[in-house]
N, C-alpha and C positions, 0 to 999 in steps of 0.2 A: 462596249452599247449598250448593255443593258442599262437602261434605269428611266429617268426622267428627263425630257429633251424639250425646248423651249425657242422659239425664235419669230423668224417672218421672212418670204418673199416679196416682191417686188412684181406687181400685176403688170402685164406688157401688153395685153389687148386693149386697143383705141375703145372700144364700146362699153368698159366700165369705170365708173367714176372713181372707184376705191383704188388707189395706187399700191397697197400695202396688204397683205396677206399675213395673218397673226396662225403658228401654229403651236400646240403641244401635243407632244408624244409620248406615251410609255411603250419602250421597248422591253419585253418580257425573254427570258432565257429560251423558252423555244422558236424564238420568231417573230413570235405575233405582237400587233402593235394597235394599241387603242389611241384616243386623244380627239382632238379637235383641230379641222381644219377651218377657219375662218368662223363663221357660225353654226358650222357643221359637226355632227358627229361620223368620227372613221370607225368603221366598224369592218368586223373580218378582214384586218391588216394584217401585210406580212413584210418583214423584211427578208429576201432573198439577193443572193449573188446574182451578178448581170452581166458578168464576162470571167473568162479566164485568165490563164497566162498569156495566151495570144493577141486577146482583144485588149489585154493592158500594154503589152509590147508595141501594137499597132496602135494603141491610145483611141481606140474605139468603144464607145459606150461608157459607163461609170461601175464603179464595183460594186454597187447594191442599188438596187431598186426598192421601193415602198409599195405596193400598191393595197388598193382595199374600196370598201362601198361609203358613200355618203349617206348620212341621214339629214335631212333635214336641209335648209338654204344655207349655201356657203355664205352667201352676202345679204342678209335677211333684208338691208335697208332697200337694196337693188332687187330684190326680188329674183334672185339668181340661185340656181337650183339643178345640180349636176347627181348622179346615181355613181358614178367612178374616178376614182385620182390613180394616178402616177406619179412618185418622186422617183427620179434617179440622181442617186448620191453617192458621192465619195466620202471616206472616212479618215482623216489625218490624224487619228489617236484621241485628238481632242475635241474635235466638231464636223457635223455633217455640213456639206456643200454641195449644191445642186441646180435643179429644178422641179419645176411641177406642171401638169398638166390634169386635166379631165376629159372625160366623154365628150362628144359633140365632134359637131360638124367645122371643118378649116374655117369655112366663112359661115357661118352661122347666125351671128352677134349675139347679142345678150338674149335672148329666149332659146336657141340652141346651138351657140357656137362652143369651142373648145374654150375652157377660161384656163388661160397659159402665166406663167411666171417664171421669170430667174432670179437668180440671187439668190436661193435659196441657201440660208444660215441657220443650224441648230445646233445651240449650246445646251450642254448638261446644268439641268436647275439645282441649285445647291440645294441644302436641307434647309434652311434659313425660307427659301422660295415655295417650299411645298408644303408649309405651314397655311 
C-alpha cells in the first residue's frame, strides 16, 4: 500500500455541478497520507484499519479508512470548502476501492452540506506518471 496513488470518485450530491472528484495520495510506511483531494490539500492524513475479523466476516464497514483535514477548496470553481474528510476503502492488493465523505450537514446543500462521492478507485502511479 506504500506509494503514490491516483484516481477519482463520482460525486453523488445533487447540489454540486461537478460530477468527478480527482485524488492523488501518497501513503508512507508509518501510515501517514498526504496529497490532493480535488483542489484541496490533504493534511494530517492517516490510513488505519477500519474493522477486525468479525466485521470482515459480517461484511460490516471496509478494511481501511483514510482520514485527514483539508486545506483550501475541494472544488474551487464552485466555492466548495470543507475541513475534514473520510475515505472508507478496501484494498485488493492492486487498487483501493470505496467511498468518500466530508464533514457537513446531511441536508446542508452547497454551503454546509456533506460532500459525498461513490465509486472511489485509486491505482498505483507508475514511475513515469510521477515525473
